[in-house]
All heavy atoms as an XYZ file, in Angstrom:
748
protein
N      -9.329    -12.388      2.247
C      -8.612    -11.799      1.149
C      -7.138    -11.673      1.539
O      -6.848    -11.233      2.645
C      -9.232    -10.432      0.846
C      -8.956     -9.974     -0.523
S      -9.891     -8.565     -1.207
C     -10.911     -7.913      0.014
N      -6.200    -12.066      0.660
C      -4.779    -11.926      0.982
C      -4.366    -10.466      1.200
O      -4.991     -9.547      0.686
C      -4.074    -12.501     -0.246
C      -5.101    -13.303     -0.963
C      -6.420    -12.691     -0.630
N      -3.318    -10.292      1.980
C      -2.753     -8.971      2.238
C      -1.412     -8.866      1.522
O      -0.625     -9.832      1.546
C      -2.596     -8.735      3.748
O      -3.866     -8.928      4.373
C      -2.098     -7.343      4.049
N      -1.156     -7.712      0.915
C       0.059     -7.504      0.118
C       0.796     -6.272      0.577
O       0.197     -5.279      1.008
C      -0.302     -7.344     -1.360
C      -0.870     -8.579     -1.982
C      -2.251     -8.802     -1.971
C      -0.055     -9.514     -2.610
C      -2.787     -9.943     -2.547
C      -0.596    -10.652     -3.178
C      -1.952    -10.863     -3.148
O      -2.489    -11.994     -3.725
N       2.111     -6.339      0.411
C       2.997     -5.194      0.625
C       3.429     -4.730     -0.768
O       3.930     -5.532     -1.564
C       4.214     -5.629      1.444
C       5.061     -4.553      2.065
C       4.248     -3.768      3.097
C       6.266     -5.194      2.745
N       3.218     -3.457     -1.076
C       3.542     -2.929     -2.384
C       4.593     -1.852     -2.243
O       4.427     -0.896     -1.469
C       2.269     -2.313     -3.047
C       1.160     -3.352     -3.097
C       2.595     -1.769     -4.445
C      -0.219     -2.772     -3.188
N       5.706     -1.996     -2.961
C       6.775     -1.013     -2.983
C       6.614     -0.131     -4.199
O       6.561     -0.632     -5.330
C       8.145     -1.719     -3.049
C       8.421     -2.636     -1.861
C       8.802     -1.889     -0.604
O       9.131     -0.686     -0.671
O       8.750     -2.525      0.469
N       6.499      1.168     -3.983
C       6.360      2.131     -5.059
C       7.587      3.062     -5.015
O       7.708      3.872     -4.089
C       5.086      2.962     -4.893
C       3.813      2.112     -4.805
C       2.584      3.006     -4.673
N       1.389      2.287     -4.349
C       0.643      1.605     -5.206
N       1.019      1.504     -6.462
N      -0.449      0.993     -4.812
N       8.491      2.926     -5.987
C       9.650      3.787     -6.040
C       9.241      5.133     -6.643
O       8.885      5.209     -7.818
C      10.755      3.138     -6.871
C      11.268      1.892     -6.203
O      11.542      1.885     -5.009
N      11.403      0.821     -6.950
N       9.265      6.155     -5.809
C       8.853      7.507     -6.206
C       9.902      8.476     -5.679
O       9.880      8.844     -4.499
C       7.443      7.846     -5.638
C       6.420      6.825     -6.129
C       7.046      9.277     -6.027
C       5.043      6.958     -5.528
N      10.866      8.848     -6.528
C      11.923      9.768     -6.082
C      11.334     11.032     -5.448
O      10.398     11.622     -5.973
C      12.686     10.097     -7.370
C      12.456      8.894     -8.252
C      11.036      8.453     -7.926
N      11.867     11.384     -4.287
C      11.412     12.574     -3.579
C      10.082     12.429     -2.883
O       9.452     13.432     -2.512
N       9.618     11.207     -2.668
C       8.307     10.985     -2.048
C       8.185     11.726     -0.722
O       7.128     12.270     -0.395
C       8.055      9.500     -1.834
N       9.268     11.814      0.027
C       9.248     12.465      1.342
C       9.069     13.978      1.249
O       8.808     14.633      2.244
C      10.519     12.113      2.105
C      11.765     12.711      1.512
N      12.247     12.305      0.287
C      12.584     13.682      1.961
C      13.330     13.003      0.006
N      13.568     13.841      1.005
N       9.201     14.527      0.055
C       9.077     15.984     -0.121
C       7.681     16.381     -0.609
O       7.436     17.551     -0.914
C      10.138     16.482     -1.090
C      11.540     16.290     -0.553
C      12.626     16.639     -1.554
O      12.396     16.461     -2.776
O      13.690     17.055     -1.110
N       6.757     15.432     -0.689
C       5.422     15.771     -1.142
C       4.757     16.767     -0.192
O       4.886     16.634      1.034
C       4.530     14.510     -1.220
C       4.891     13.576     -2.348
S       3.699     12.232     -2.557
C       3.647     11.490     -0.933
N       4.069     17.731     -0.767
C       3.333     18.690      0.035
C       2.045     18.037      0.528
O       1.597     17.022     -0.027
C       2.966     19.928     -0.800
O       2.052     19.523     -1.840
C       4.201     20.569     -1.412
N       1.430     18.619      1.543
C       0.133     18.083      2.000
C      -0.892     18.052      0.850
O      -1.702     17.112      0.777
C      -0.298     19.048      3.107
C       1.004     19.564      3.661
C       1.904     19.683      2.451
N      -0.854     19.023     -0.032
C      -1.772     19.042     -1.176
C      -1.511     17.881     -2.114
O      -2.451     17.277     -2.631
C      -1.639     20.373     -1.920
C      -2.096     21.596     -1.147
C      -1.079     22.106     -0.113
O       0.103     21.725     -0.180
O      -1.503     22.859      0.772
N      -0.222     17.541     -2.340
C       0.121     16.409     -3.195
C      -0.308     15.089     -2.547
O      -0.782     14.196     -3.226
C       1.615     16.402     -3.496
C       2.048     17.518     -4.425
C       3.556     17.616     -4.509
O       4.266     17.589     -3.508
N       4.066     17.751     -5.741
N      -0.115     14.975     -1.247
C      -0.532     13.775     -0.519
C      -2.060     13.619     -0.649
O      -2.575     12.550     -0.953
C      -0.108     13.829      0.958
C      -0.763     12.701      1.772
C       1.407     13.771      1.071
N      -2.772     14.715     -0.435
C      -4.242     14.712     -0.530
C      -4.679     14.302     -1.934
O      -5.567     13.441     -2.091
C      -4.770     16.103     -0.174
C      -6.243     16.235     -0.198
N      -7.063     15.757      0.797
C      -7.051     16.789     -1.136
C      -8.312     16.009      0.476
N      -8.343     16.639     -0.686
N      -4.072     14.902     -2.961
C      -4.443     14.588     -4.347
C      -4.137     13.121     -4.680
O      -4.959     12.442     -5.324
C      -3.727     15.519     -5.313
N      -2.996     12.624     -4.237
C      -2.628     11.226     -4.503
C      -3.573     10.261     -3.808
O      -4.000      9.251     -4.407
N      -3.918     10.552     -2.570
C      -4.853      9.689     -1.842
C      -6.224      9.694     -2.490
O      -6.866      8.635     -2.636
C      -4.954     10.140     -0.389
N      -6.671     10.872     -2.945
C      -7.972     10.943     -3.617
C      -7.973     10.150     -4.933
O      -8.918      9.435     -5.224
C      -8.339     12.408     -3.908
C      -8.963     13.072     -2.701
O      -9.515     12.431     -1.844
N      -8.817     14.376     -2.639
N      -6.884     10.255     -5.685
C      -6.789      9.527     -6.969
C      -6.833      8.026     -6.692
O      -7.548      7.287     -7.374
C      -5.529      9.904     -7.714
C      -5.379      9.175     -9.008
C      -4.460      9.876     -9.955
C      -4.490      9.163    -11.266
N      -4.879      9.975    -12.369
N      -6.062      7.587     -5.688
C      -6.062      6.168     -5.348
C      -7.454      5.688     -4.932
O      -7.924      4.642     -5.389
C      -5.058      5.911     -4.220
O      -5.019      4.533     -3.894
N      -8.129      6.478     -4.105
C      -9.473      6.093     -3.657
C     -10.475      6.072     -4.807
O     -11.361      5.198     -4.838
C      -9.945      7.042     -2.542
S      -9.096      6.757     -0.959
N     -10.346      7.006     -5.745
C     -11.237      7.004     -6.910
C     -11.090      5.699     -7.696
O     -12.071      5.095     -8.120
C     -10.946      8.200     -7.820
C     -11.394      9.525     -7.230
O     -12.182      9.519     -6.239
O     -10.954     10.585     -7.737
N      -9.830      5.274     -7.898
C      -9.587      4.034     -8.627
C     -10.080      2.833     -7.812
O     -10.687      1.912     -8.382
C      -8.095      3.896     -9.004
C      -7.799      2.527     -9.598
C      -7.693      4.998     -9.966
N      -9.876      2.836     -6.541
C     -10.380      1.767     -5.681
C     -11.879      1.646     -5.798
O     -12.433      0.542     -5.859
C      -9.956      1.977     -4.224
C      -8.489      1.794     -3.924
C      -8.153      2.317     -2.528
C      -8.060      0.361     -4.080
N     -12.576      2.800     -5.823
C     -14.038      2.780     -5.981
C     -14.426      2.130     -7.294
O     -15.384      1.364     -7.362
C     -14.611      4.201     -5.911
C     -14.576      4.773     -4.502
O     -14.414      4.009     -3.531
O     -14.714      6.010     -4.373
N     -13.679      2.436     -8.363
C     -13.963      1.827     -9.683
C     -13.767      0.329     -9.661
O     -14.491     -0.420    -10.295
C     -13.059      2.449    -10.741
C     -13.476      3.839    -11.162
C     -12.520      4.451    -12.160
N     -12.353      3.662    -13.367
C     -11.434      3.894    -14.256
N     -10.538      4.862    -14.097
N     -11.334      3.146    -15.348
N     -12.729     -0.130     -8.945
C     -12.398     -1.557     -8.933
C     -13.302     -2.359     -7.993
O     -13.494     -3.551     -8.209
C     -10.934     -1.755     -8.540
C      -9.905     -1.221     -9.537
C      -8.494     -1.314     -8.949
C      -9.989     -1.956    -10.855
N     -13.853     -1.720     -6.975
C     -14.791     -2.397     -6.070
C     -14.136     -2.953     -4.833
O     -13.088     -3.594     -4.886
N     -14.769     -2.707     -3.684
C     -14.204     -3.110     -2.390
C     -14.209     -4.624     -2.177
O     -13.545     -5.104     -1.270
C     -14.937     -2.428     -1.253
O     -16.286     -2.828     -1.232
N     -14.919     -5.363     -3.017
C     -14.870     -6.829     -2.899
C     -13.545     -7.384     -3.432
O     -13.191     -8.526     -3.143
C     -16.020     -7.483     -3.666
C     -17.356     -7.263     -2.982
O     -17.369     -6.928     -1.783
O     -18.389     -7.432     -3.663
N     -12.816     -6.577     -4.248
C     -11.598     -7.051     -4.886
C     -10.310     -6.430     -4.332
O      -9.253     -7.053     -4.421
C     -11.646     -6.763     -6.392
C     -12.674     -7.620     -7.085
O     -12.931     -8.761     -6.619
O     -13.250     -7.167     -8.091
N     -10.382     -5.213     -3.765
C      -9.174     -4.544     -3.312
C      -9.514     -3.480     -2.278
O     -10.507     -2.786     -2.408
C      -8.417     -3.929     -4.531
C      -7.066     -3.323     -4.079
C      -9.273     -2.940     -5.276
C      -6.150     -2.947     -5.241
N      -8.670     -3.421     -1.226
C      -8.805     -2.426     -0.164
C      -7.442     -1.894      0.229
O      -6.499     -2.687      0.420
C      -9.467     -3.016      1.070
C     -10.945     -3.175      0.933
C     -11.563     -3.737      2.200
N     -12.408     -4.843      1.772
C     -12.351     -6.066      2.211
N     -11.516     -6.417      3.157
N     -13.146     -6.997      1.725
N      -7.327     -0.583      0.375
C      -6.075      0.056      0.821
C      -6.143      0.163      2.329
O      -7.071      0.735      2.880
C      -6.005      1.418      0.172
C      -4.859      2.304      0.548
C      -3.638      1.924      1.053
C      -4.811      3.733      0.415
N      -2.841      3.023      1.236
C      -3.543      4.140      0.848
C      -5.723      4.663     -0.033
C      -3.165      5.473      0.859
C      -5.325      5.992     -0.023
C      -4.068      6.388      0.406
N      -5.140     -0.361      3.024
C      -5.121     -0.275      4.495
C      -4.294      0.893      4.975
O      -4.730      1.642      5.826
C      -4.624     -1.581      5.084
C      -5.672     -2.653      4.891
C      -5.505     -3.953      5.590
N      -4.641     -4.008      6.724
C      -4.075     -5.111      7.174
N      -4.280     -6.247      6.565
N      -3.293     -5.089      8.219
N      -3.055      1.029      4.487
C      -2.194      2.141      4.903
C      -0.957      2.192      4.040
O      -0.653      1.236      3.330
C      -1.815      2.038      6.383
C      -0.999      0.800      6.719
C      -0.778      0.656      8.221
O      -0.688      1.688      8.917
O      -0.678     -0.477      8.685
N      -0.270      3.335      4.122
C       0.971      3.507      3.374
C       1.986      4.214      4.255
O       1.627      4.994      5.149
C       0.733      4.335      2.101
O      -0.122      3.665      1.217
N       3.267      3.957      3.975
C       4.370      4.565      4.697
C       5.261      5.268      3.674
O       5.663      4.659      2.682
C       5.187      3.487      5.440
C       4.322      2.679      6.379
C       3.717      1.502      5.950
C       4.116      3.102      7.682
C       2.932      0.750      6.807
C       3.325      2.353      8.544
C       2.729      1.187      8.112
N       5.560      6.548      3.954
C       6.383      7.341      3.046
C       7.800      7.412      3.624
O       7.989      7.782      4.786
C       5.811      8.764      2.874
C       6.673      9.593      1.966
C       4.371      8.709      2.379
N       8.768      7.046      2.801
C      10.179      7.203      3.145
C      10.821      8.039      2.038
O      10.119      8.547      1.153
C      10.891      5.838      3.297
O      10.734      5.096      2.086
C      10.285      5.050      4.451
N      12.103      8.197      2.097
C      12.775      9.152      1.211
C      12.336      9.054     -0.249
O      11.863     10.009     -0.821
C      14.293      9.000      1.312
C      15.027     10.028      0.486
C      16.506      9.958      0.684
C      17.165     11.027     -0.160
N      18.578     10.952     -0.193
N      12.537      7.923     -0.876
C      12.220      7.784     -2.297
C      11.262      6.633     -2.571
O      11.296      6.022     -3.636
C      13.514      7.566     -3.095
C      14.405      8.779     -3.100
O      13.864      9.896     -3.212
O      15.631      8.646     -2.988
N      10.398      6.364     -1.594
C       9.542      5.190     -1.738
C       8.251      5.384     -0.906
O       8.292      5.979      0.147
C      10.285      3.953     -1.253
C       9.488      2.672     -1.377
C      10.338      1.488     -1.045
N      11.323      1.362     -2.100
C      12.461      0.700     -1.989
N      12.750      0.102     -0.888
N      13.305      0.654     -2.982
N       7.198      4.827     -1.416
C       5.977      4.682     -0.642
C       5.671      3.198     -0.587
O       5.622      2.519     -1.608
C       4.786      5.452     -1.274
C       5.119      6.960     -1.326
C       3.506      5.204     -0.484
C       4.068      7.816     -1.987
N       5.551      2.679      0.628
C       5.257      1.262      0.833
C       3.824      1.157      1.342
O       3.463      1.786      2.332
C       6.229      0.648      1.848
O       7.570      0.848      1.371
C       5.973     -0.820      2.051
N       3.014      0.399      0.631
C       1.594      0.320      0.913
C       1.182     -1.084      1.356
O       1.774     -2.065      0.908
C       0.773      0.684     -0.346
S       1.231      2.266     -1.069
N       0.161     -1.140      2.179
C      -0.445     -2.405      2.578
C      -1.860     -2.425      1.998
O      -2.647     -1.507      2.260
C      -0.480     -2.551      4.112
C      -1.139     -3.873      4.501
C       0.926     -2.445      4.704
N      -2.116     -3.423      1.202
C      -3.422     -3.589      0.555
C      -3.940     -4.989      0.810
O      -3.154     -5.943      0.916
C      -3.300     -3.440     -0.971
C      -3.338     -2.031     -1.488
C      -2.310     -1.137     -1.243
C      -4.401     -1.591     -2.263
C      -2.339      0.149     -1.723
C      -4.445     -0.294     -2.774
C      -3.396      0.565     -2.484
O      -3.437      1.837     -2.990
N      -5.241     -5.119      0.862
C      -5.904     -6.417      0.789
C      -6.432     -6.507     -0.638
O      -6.981     -5.547     -1.153
C      -7.068     -6.498      1.780
C      -6.616     -6.440      3.221
C      -7.799     -6.371      4.165
O      -8.963     -6.461      3.728
O      -7.558     -6.207      5.362
N      -6.195     -7.633     -1.281
C      -6.649     -7.795     -2.665
C      -6.900     -9.254     -2.978
O      -6.283    -10.134     -2.389
C      -5.609     -7.220     -3.615
N      -7.775     -9.475     -3.944
C      -8.068    -10.846     -4.328
C      -6.860    -11.519     -4.958
O      -6.675    -12.713     -4.840
C      -9.287    -10.926     -5.244
C      -9.102    -10.411     -6.628
C     -10.306    -10.785     -7.495
N     -10.650    -10.088     -8.646
C      -9.925     -9.483     -9.584
N      -8.793     -9.397     -9.498
N     -10.338     -8.926    -10.648
N      -6.003    -10.717     -5.655
C      -4.777    -11.257     -6.258
C      -3.878    -10.085     -6.692
O      -4.253     -8.933     -6.586
C      -5.084    -12.183     -7.435
C      -5.944    -11.512     -8.519
O      -5.850    -10.279     -8.710
O      -6.709    -12.239     -9.174
N      -2.681    -10.430     -7.142
C      -1.726     -9.414     -7.584
C      -2.211     -8.660     -8.811
O      -1.893     -7.488     -8.988
C      -0.362    -10.057     -7.907
C       0.410    -10.450     -6.697
C       1.816    -10.907     -7.052
O       2.398    -10.387     -8.029
O       2.326    -11.793     -6.343
N      -3.023     -9.316     -9.644
C      -3.459     -8.690    -10.883
C      -4.309     -7.441    -10.617
O      -4.175     -6.426    -11.319
C      -4.218     -9.700    -11.766
C      -4.374     -9.242    -13.183
C      -3.059     -8.829    -13.850
O      -2.048     -9.532    -13.693
O      -3.050     -7.756    -14.495
N      -5.173     -7.491     -9.634
C      -5.991     -6.309     -9.339
C      -5.131     -5.182     -8.764
O      -5.411     -4.004     -9.008
C      -7.196     -6.659     -8.419
C      -6.770     -6.952     -7.015
C      -8.237     -5.561     -8.454
N      -4.050     -5.517     -8.090
C      -3.114     -4.495     -7.624
C      -2.418     -3.840     -8.819
O      -2.268     -2.622     -8.873
C      -2.081     -5.085     -6.630
C      -2.788     -5.529     -5.351
C      -0.965     -4.100     -6.337
C      -1.958     -6.342     -4.412
N      -2.021     -4.657     -9.780
C      -1.398     -4.108    -10.992
C      -2.376     -3.231    -11.764
O      -1.994     -2.195    -12.325
C      -0.878     -5.247    -11.873
C       0.275     -5.981    -11.260
C       0.874     -7.032    -12.191
N       1.629     -8.019    -11.469
C       2.776     -7.807    -10.835
N       3.293     -6.607    -10.841
N       3.391     -8.774    -10.202
N      -3.638     -3.607    -11.798
C      -4.645     -2.818    -12.478
C      -4.846     -1.472    -11.747
O      -4.970     -0.414    -12.376
C      -5.980     -3.566    -12.562
C      -7.073     -2.820    -13.288
C      -6.835     -2.591    -14.765
O      -5.794     -3.017    -15.314
O      -7.698     -1.954    -15.396
N      -4.842     -1.484    -10.422
C      -4.936     -0.245     -9.655
C      -3.737      0.647    -10.001
O      -3.907      1.863    -10.196
C      -4.969     -0.545     -8.137
C      -4.945      0.687     -7.306
N      -3.767      1.266     -6.883
C      -5.955      1.488     -6.830
C      -4.048      2.343     -6.169
N      -5.353      2.486     -6.127
N      -2.555      0.080    -10.056
C      -1.362      0.874    -10.393
C      -1.483      1.491    -11.783
O      -1.174      2.659    -12.004
C      -0.118     -0.005    -10.293
N      -1.941      0.686    -12.729
C      -2.090      1.167    -14.106
C      -3.085      2.329    -14.191
O      -2.819      3.364    -14.768
C      -2.515      0.021    -15.018
C      -2.554      0.399    -16.505
C      -3.102     -0.736    -17.350
N      -4.512     -0.940    -17.180
C      -5.461     -0.144    -17.715
N      -5.137      0.917    -18.417
N      -6.753     -0.384    -17.521
N      -4.241      2.142    -13.557
C      -5.294      3.146    -13.630
C      -4.963      4.415    -12.843
O      -5.347      5.520    -13.229
C      -6.619      2.584    -13.134
C      -7.239      1.483    -13.995
C      -8.438      0.866    -13.293
C      -7.644      2.036    -15.363
N      -4.251      4.259    -11.731
C      -3.932      5.403    -10.891
C      -2.671      6.153    -11.332
O      -2.487      7.313    -10.992
C      -3.762      4.962     -9.440
O      -2.603      4.160     -9.304
N      -1.815      5.460    -12.095
C      -0.567      6.057    -12.497
C       0.544      5.921    -11.459
O       1.623      6.464    -11.643
N       0.285      5.201    -10.384
C       1.294      4.964     -9.359
C       2.037      3.672     -9.676
O       1.414      2.670    -10.025
C       0.670      4.835     -7.974
C      -0.112      6.055     -7.546
C      -1.414      5.930     -7.121
C       0.463      7.300     -7.569
C      -2.144      7.033     -6.732
C      -0.256      8.434     -7.180
C      -1.566      8.294     -6.755
N       3.363      3.647     -9.544
C       4.083      2.403     -9.828
C       3.797      1.336     -8.780
O       3.433      1.657     -7.632
C       5.547      2.831     -9.773
C       5.573      4.012     -8.875
C       4.249      4.718     -9.095
N       3.915      0.097     -9.167
C       3.877     -1.036     -8.232
C       5.113     -1.857     -8.586
O       5.037     -2.863     -9.268
C       2.590     -1.839     -8.385
N       6.275     -1.369     -8.114
C       7.548     -1.963     -8.505
C       7.758     -3.349     -7.934
O       8.407     -4.178     -8.556
C       8.695     -1.014     -8.096
C       8.577      0.332     -8.776
O       8.659      0.375    -10.006
O       8.351      1.333     -8.064
N       7.221     -3.555     -6.770
C       7.340     -4.898     -6.143
C       6.067     -5.168     -5.360
O       5.593     -4.312     -4.622
C       8.569     -4.962     -5.230
C       8.912     -6.351     -4.796
C      10.265     -6.433     -4.127
O      11.119     -5.580     -4.362
O      10.438     -7.387     -3.361
N       5.529     -6.347     -5.549
C       4.314     -6.763     -4.838
C       4.624     -8.079     -4.151
O       5.043     -9.044     -4.812
C       3.121     -6.947     -5.821
C       2.844     -5.652     -6.573
C       1.880     -7.433     -5.062
C       1.883     -5.823     -7.738
N       4.426     -8.125     -2.844
C       4.685     -9.343     -2.082
C       3.498     -9.668     -1.198
O       3.012     -8.798     -0.490
C       5.931     -9.180     -1.220
C       7.198     -9.167     -2.057
C       8.403     -8.902     -1.220
N       8.485     -7.434     -1.108
C       9.124     -6.801     -0.157
N       9.725     -7.447      0.793
N       9.173     -5.478     -0.144
N       3.056    -10.907     -1.235
C       1.984    -11.318     -0.334
C       2.564    -11.462      1.088
O       3.623    -12.033      1.272
C       1.370    -12.651     -0.778
C       0.165    -13.020      0.048
C      -0.584    -14.233     -0.466
O      -0.311    -14.681     -1.606
O      -1.443    -14.735      0.270
N       1.836    -10.937      2.053
C       2.261    -11.002      3.446
C       1.837    -12.353      4.000
O       0.648    -12.713      3.979
C       1.671     -9.839      4.255
C       2.214     -8.512      3.733
C       1.968    -10.016      5.754
C       1.557     -7.283      4.352
N       2.811    -13.112      4.508
C       2.528    -14.442      5.042
C       2.108    -14.428      6.505
O       1.452    -15.349      6.984
C       3.777    -15.343      4.870
N       2.491    -13.385      7.231
C       2.152    -13.276      8.643
C       2.695    -11.986      9.210
O       3.275    -11.178      8.489
N       2.494    -11.809     10.494
C       2.990    -10.611     11.163
C       3.803    -10.979     12.379
O       3.702    -12.101     12.889
C       1.825     -9.679     11.593
O       0.999    -10.392     12.513
C       1.017     -9.204     10.400
N       4.589    -10.029     12.834
C       5.413    -10.205     14.019
C       5.507     -8.842     14.699
O       5.661     -7.828     14.032
C       6.797    -10.710     13.594
C       7.739    -10.945     14.745
S       9.307    -11.711     14.228
C       9.939    -10.535     13.066
N       5.419     -8.821     16.004
C       5.556     -7.586     16.764
C       6.030     -7.924     18.180
O       6.224     -9.122     18.475
C       4.254     -6.783     16.768
C       3.082     -7.516     17.439
O       3.314     -8.415     18.278
O       1.949     -7.157     17.125
N       6.224     -6.960     19.048
C       6.698     -7.274     20.389
C       5.822     -8.286     21.148
O       6.323     -9.059     21.970
C       6.712     -5.917     21.099
C       6.942     -4.948     19.974
C       6.168     -5.499     18.835
N       4.550     -8.292     20.863
C       3.658     -9.242     21.541
C       3.947    -10.694     21.118
O       3.527    -11.616     21.805
C       2.192     -8.892     21.241
N       4.689    -10.868     20.029
C       5.063    -12.202     19.561
C       6.167    -12.830     20.406
O       6.408    -14.022     20.329
C       5.517    -12.149     18.097
O       4.554    -11.559     17.280
N       6.861    -12.009     21.194
C       7.984    -12.468     22.012
C       7.500    -13.164     23.291
O       6.346    -13.045     23.695
C       8.873    -11.300     22.379
N       8.417    -13.892     23.878
C       8.160    -14.499     25.190
C       7.954    -13.379     26.200
O       8.596    -12.345     26.118
C       9.346    -15.369     25.632
C       9.554    -16.598     24.785
C       8.469    -17.636     25.004
O       7.931    -17.748     26.125
O       8.122    -18.317     24.020
N       7.068    -13.591     27.185
C       6.913    -12.579     28.229
C       8.248    -12.336     28.931
O       9.012    -13.275     29.171
C       5.898    -13.186     29.191
C       5.191    -14.231     28.375
C       6.201    -14.731     27.363
N       8.540    -11.102     29.231
C       9.804    -10.732     29.887
C       9.547    -10.393     31.354
O       8.513     -9.832     31.711
C      10.412     -9.524     29.190
C      10.739     -9.790     27.738
C      11.756     -8.756     27.285
N      12.146     -8.899     25.902
C      13.020     -9.781     25.406
N      13.564    -10.662     26.223
N      13.326     -9.778     24.164
N      10.548    -10.710     32.173
C      10.448    -10.364     33.598
C      10.583     -8.856     33.746
O      11.358     -8.240     33.043
C      11.534    -11.076     34.391
N       9.845     -8.271     34.658
C       9.889     -6.825     34.871
C      11.085     -6.439     35.692
O      11.515     -7.018     36.572
C       8.641     -6.323     35.562
O       7.502     -6.713     34.822
């Protein structure tokens, strides 16, 4: 299943209380349950000042848009992830 990066513009996202984070995560999971794990899976999200960036596995962008519609969370930008890069991708360095 392809992996996607989803940008959600949410002013003040960094000011969410633990209760708001909990409620939002529960709402998202409820919608994911309705859509079915064969079509979409939430891997993780990162909260910054006015944005939540999420990593999802999904059969296509349309199911991500449906999740956004049903959950009430914006999906302002959806990009398929082509690959990953991290320090292990570099040439070995001399100690």
